[in-house]
VOPAGU-2260 file (C-alpha; in pm, 1 decimal, decimal comma):
REM VOPAGU-2260
SITE   aa  ch    i         X         Y         Z
SITE  UNK   A    0    7455,4   14596,3    7798,6
SITE  UNK   A    1    7454,2   14599,8    8178,6
SITE  UNK   A    2    7804,6   14627,0    8326,8
SITE  UNK   A    3    7682,1   14555,1    8682,1
SITE  UNK   A    4    7788,2   14219,1    8819,5
SITE  UNK   A    5    7545,0   13992,1    8998,9
SITE  UNK   A    6    7629,9   13880,9    9352,2
SITE  UNK   A    7    7718,0   13536,0    9216,6
SITE  UNK   A    8    7955,0   13688,6    8960,5
SITE  UNK   A    9    8117,4   13905,8    9230,4
SITE  UNK   A   10    8166,1   13600,3    9454,0
SITE  UNK   A   11    8308,5   13406,4    9160,5
SITE  UNK   A   12    8558,1   13685,5    9082,3
SITE  UNK   A   13    8658,6   13704,2    9449,0
SITE  UNK   A   14    8722,8   13328,5    9459,3
SITE  UNK   A   15    8933,6   13349,8    9144,3
SITE  UNK   A   16    9145,5   13625,3    9299,7
SITE  UNK   A   17    9173,7   13419,7    9620,5
SITE  UNK   A   18    9367,5   13130,9    9459,9
SITE  UNK   A   19    9717,1   13246,4    9552,7
SITE  UNK   A   20    9631,9   13373,3    9904,0
SITE  UNK   A   21    9432,7   13052,2    9962,6
SITE  UNK   A   22    9732,4   12842,2    9858,4
SITE  UNK   A   23    9947,9   13040,0   10101,3
SITE  UNK   A   24    9691,6   12988,1   10379,3
SITE  UNK   A   25    9670,9   12615,6   10300,0
SITE  UNK   A   26   10049,9   12600,2   10325,7
SITE  UNK   A   27   10040,2   12789,9   10654,8
SITE  UNK   A   28    9778,7   12547,8   10791,9
SITE  UNK   A   29   10000,5   12255,3   10698,7
SITE  UNK   A   30   10302,5   12417,1   10865,2
SITE  UNK   A   31   10114,5   12510,5   11181,8
SITE  UNK   A   32    9967,9   12161,9   11220,3
SITE  UNK   A   33   10282,3   11973,6   11117,1
SITE  UNK   A   34   10462,7   11720,7   11333,7
SITE  UNK   A   35   10655,5   11535,1   11065,6
SITE  UNK   A   36   10845,3   11214,6   11129,5
SITE  UNK   A   37   11104,5   11058,5   10902,5
SITE  UNK   A   38   10845,5   10806,9   10788,7
SITE  UNK   A   39   10568,7   11063,5   10724,6
SITE  UNK   A   40   10818,7   11285,0   10540,9
SITE  UNK   A   41   10932,9   10998,3   10316,5
SITE  UNK   A   42   10574,0   10898,2   10233,2
SITE  UNK   A   43   10473,6   11260,7   10178,4
SITE  UNK   A   44   10777,7   11325,2    9958,6
SITE  UNK   A   45   10683,2   11029,4    9736,2
SITE  UNK   A   46   10329,6   11168,4    9694,9
SITE  UNK   A   47   10461,3   11523,2    9635,3
SITE  UNK   A   48   10693,7   11384,1    9366,6
SITE  UNK   A   49   10401,5   11202,8    9202,8
SITE  UNK   A   50   10194,6   11523,7    9198,6
SITE  UNK   A   51   10477,1   11735,5    9060,3
SITE  UNK   A   52   10555,7   11472,1    8797,1
SITE  UNK   A   53   10194,2   11497,6    8682,9
SITE  UNK   A   54   10221,3   11878,5    8668,7
SITE  UNK   A   55   10542,5   11860,9    8464,6
SITE  UNK   A   56   10385,1   11605,1    8231,4
SITE  UNK   A   57   10076,2   11826,0    8185,1
SITE  UNK   A   58   10287,1   12140,8    8138,0
SITE  UNK   A   59   10476,5   11968,2    7858,7
SITE  UNK   A   60   10155,7   11904,1    7663,9
SITE  UNK   A   61    9933,5   12206,6    7709,9
SITE  UNK   A   62    9927,0   12487,8    7456,8
SITE  UNK   A   63    9712,4   12736,5    7646,2
SITE  UNK   A   64    9446,1   12916,8    7441,2
SITE  UNK   A   65    9587,0   12769,5    7119,7
SITE  UNK   A   66    9418,1   12429,8    7112,4
SITE  UNK   A   67    9210,5   12185,6    7313,7
SITE  UNK   A   68    9484,2   11959,0    7443,3
SITE  UNK   A   69    9350,2   11604,7    7462,8
SITE  UNK   A   70    9666,4   11396,0    7469,3
SITE  UNK   A   71    9908,0   11302,5    7744,2
SITE  UNK   A   72    9750,9   11354,3    8086,5
SITE  UNK   A   73    9467,7   11552,7    7925,9
SITE  UNK   A   74    9344,2   11222,6    7786,0
SITE  UNK   A   75    9270,9   11114,6    8146,3
SITE  UNK   A   76    9107,7   11428,1    8290,1
SITE  UNK   A   77    9035,2   11787,9    8195,1
SITE  UNK   A   78    9252,6   11949,9    8461,7
SITE  UNK   A   79    9564,7   11744,4    8535,7
SITE  UNK   A   80    9748,0   12055,7    8660,2
SITE  UNK   A   81    9487,6   12102,5    8935,2
SITE  UNK   A   82    9491,4   11729,3    9009,1
SITE  UNK   A   83    9870,6   11750,7    9043,8
SITE  UNK   A   84    9831,1   12050,6    9274,4
SITE  UNK   A   85    9588,7   11856,8    9495,5
SITE  UNK   A   86    9817,2   11551,7    9503,2
SITE  UNK   A   87   10107,3   11776,0    9606,7
SITE  UNK   A   88    9899,3   11935,6    9884,1
SITE  UNK   A   89    9798,6   11587,5   10000,9
SITE  UNK   A   90   10165,4   11487,9   10001,1
SITE  UNK   A   91   10251,3   11782,2   10223,5
SITE  UNK   A   92    9970,1   11685,1   10461,2
SITE  UNK   A   93   10109,6   11332,7   10473,1
SITE  UNK   A   94   10460,8   11468,7   10530,9
SITE  UNK   A   95   10319,5   11688,0   10809,4
SITE  UNK   A   96   10147,5   11382,2   10959,5
SITE  UNK   A   97    9831,8   11589,0   11003,7
SITE  UNK   A   98    9476,8   11477,4   10930,0
SITE  UNK   A   99    9348,8   11821,6   11034,2
SITE  UNK   A  100    9570,4   11985,8   10769,9
SITE  UNK   A  101    9436,7   11742,3   10507,4
SITE  UNK   A  102    9075,3   11831,5   10595,0
SITE  UNK   A  103    9150,1   12206,0   10578,0
SITE  UNK   A  104    9337,7   12168,2   10248,9
SITE  UNK   A  105    9069,1   11951,7   10087,7
SITE  UNK   A  106    8783,4   12184,2   10181,1
SITE  UNK   A  107    8984,4   12491,7   10077,7
SITE  UNK   A  108    9082,2   12329,1    9748,7
SITE  UNK   A  109    8721,0   12253,5    9660,5
SITE  UNK   A  110    8600,6   12601,6    9759,6
SITE  UNK   A  111    8873,2   12786,7    9570,0
SITE  UNK   A  112    8980,1   12568,2    9279,2
SITE  UNK   A  113    8648,9   12423,3    9164,5
SITE  UNK   A  114    8513,6   12768,9    9068,5
SITE  UNK   A  115    8850,4   12842,9    8909,0
SITE  UNK   A  116    8838,2   12545,2    8674,8
SITE  UNK   A  117    8468,7   12605,3    8603,8
SITE  UNK   A  118    8556,2   12962,8    8500,5
SITE  UNK   A  119    8838,5   12833,8    8281,3
SITE  UNK   A  120    8597,2   12589,4    8120,1
SITE  UNK   A  121    8353,7   12871,0    8037,0
SITE  UNK   A  122    8639,8   13063,8    7877,6
SITE  UNK   A  123    8745,6   12755,8    7678,9
SITE  UNK   A  124    8388,5   12696,7    7562,5
SITE  UNK   A  125    8377,7   13058,1    7445,6
SITE  UNK   A  126    8710,1   13007,8    7265,5
SITE  UNK   A  127    8665,1   12656,0    7120,3
SITE  UNK   A  128    8287,6   12595,0    7131,4
SITE  UNK   A  129    8172,8   12240,3    7059,5
SITE  UNK   A  130    8528,5   12109,9    7043,3
SITE  UNK   A  131    8571,7   12187,3    7412,4
SITE  UNK   A  132    8218,6   12071,4    7498,5
SITE  UNK   A  133    8297,7   11734,9    7335,2
SITE  UNK   A  134    8624,1   11722,3    7532,9
SITE  UNK   A  135    8432,4   11789,5    7856,1
SITE  UNK   A  136    8181,2   11514,5    7776,2
SITE  UNK   A  137    8452,5   11248,7    7761,3
SITE  UNK   A  138    8658,0   11335,4    8073,4
SITE  UNK   A  139    8601,1   11405,9    8438,8
SITE  UNK   A  140    8732,2   11736,9    8570,6
SITE  UNK   A  141    9008,6   11604,1    8796,5
SITE  UNK   A  142    8932,3   11236,8    8854,5
SITE  UNK   A  143    9156,2   11049,6    8613,0
SITE  UNK   A  144    9037,3   10760,6    8402,3
SITE  UNK   A  145    9247,6   10543,4    8177,4
SITE  UNK   A  146    9277,8   10630,6    7811,4
SITE  UNK   A  147    9524,7   10495,3    7554,4
SITE  UNK   A  148    9552,2   10854,1    7426,1
SITE  UNK   A  149    9791,9   10931,8    7712,5
SITE  UNK   A  150   10060,2   10800,9    7476,4
SITE  UNK   A  151    9957,5   11028,1    7189,6
SITE  UNK   A  152   10071,3   11381,1    7128,5
SITE  UNK   A  153   10413,7   11523,0    7192,0
SITE  UNK   A  154   10568,6   11621,2    7523,4
SITE  UNK   A  155   10786,0   11934,1    7511,3
SITE  UNK   A  156   11041,3   12043,0    7769,6
SITE  UNK   A  157   11019,6   12386,7    7606,6
SITE  UNK   A  158   10654,0   12405,9    7710,5
SITE  UNK   A  159   10747,6   12305,9    8067,8
SITE  UNK   A  160   11000,5   12588,5    8067,6
SITE  UNK   A  161   10749,7   12831,7    7914,5
SITE  UNK   A  162   10498,2   12750,2    8189,4
SITE  UNK   A  163   10771,0   12812,3    8452,2
SITE  UNK   A  164   10708,7   12480,3    8622,3
SITE  UNK   A  165   11065,4   12490,3    8755,3
SITE  UNK   A  166   10965,4   12772,5    8990,2
SITE  UNK   A  167   10707,5   12534,3    9132,5
SITE  UNK   A  168   10970,2   12261,8    9175,1
SITE  UNK   A  169   11196,6   12501,1    9367,5
SITE  UNK   A  170   10910,4   12598,8    9598,9
SITE  UNK   A  171   10831,4   12233,5    9663,3
SITE  UNK   A  172   11196,2   12159,2    9743,3
SITE  UNK   A  173   11194,3   12444,9    9994,1
SITE  UNK   A  174   10872,2   12310,5   10147,8
SITE  UNK   A  175   11015,8   11959,0   10177,1
SITE  UNK   A  176   11329,1   12098,4   10343,9
SITE  UNK   A  177   11106,8   12301,9   10576,1
SITE  UNK   A  178   10933,2   11981,7   10684,1
SITE  UNK   A  179   11270,2   11840,4   10789,6
SITE  UNK   A  180   11332,0   12157,0   10990,8
SITE  UNK   A  181   10990,7   12129,7   11157,0
SITE  UNK   A  182   11052,8   11765,5   11241,5
SITE  UNK   A  183   11379,8   11860,9   11406,6
SITE  UNK   A  184   11220,1   12158,4   11584,3
SITE  UNK   A  185   10932,4   11948,3   11722,2
SITE  UNK   A  186   11161,6   11660,1   11809,3
SITE  UNK   A  187   10956,9   11420,8   11594,8
SITE  UNK   A  188   11231,2   11357,9   11338,5
């Protein structure tokens, strides 16, 4: 068995490792390009809340590596956590009142997170085989589509806690407060 990685595999591994630094750079781009107003902040905060609500909902359903979760938000798309992340990033761009930040975030998200979820899918296929392939065949990756199965399954606050989603909420609260500070600093508030 050859332990050498192909150039594609090396690039893929590098992109997977780049998730956290890329998120930090996306946040920095938003901050550097931000000129929030009260109105843009309020609209952005509503979108951020929507995205985080989706993440909490998804965190309360997923049992990582134990089953193919197909209820709750997983009935609508394969990766509701990533969809929530993108909605949150969009909300921060709206709060920042910056189209340039939105373009940077969108391109960065696609470059970094698409290979990440594709890698996760390969791992899930290896773990669950046809069960996961069938799941993939009935749902888009992050574009949601209605399914009555969103009401099936059981939401668990214990799972939300286990996935440490509250750390994410605290970071978002700090970011929203930072937007107020930037609005005051720039005189746009």
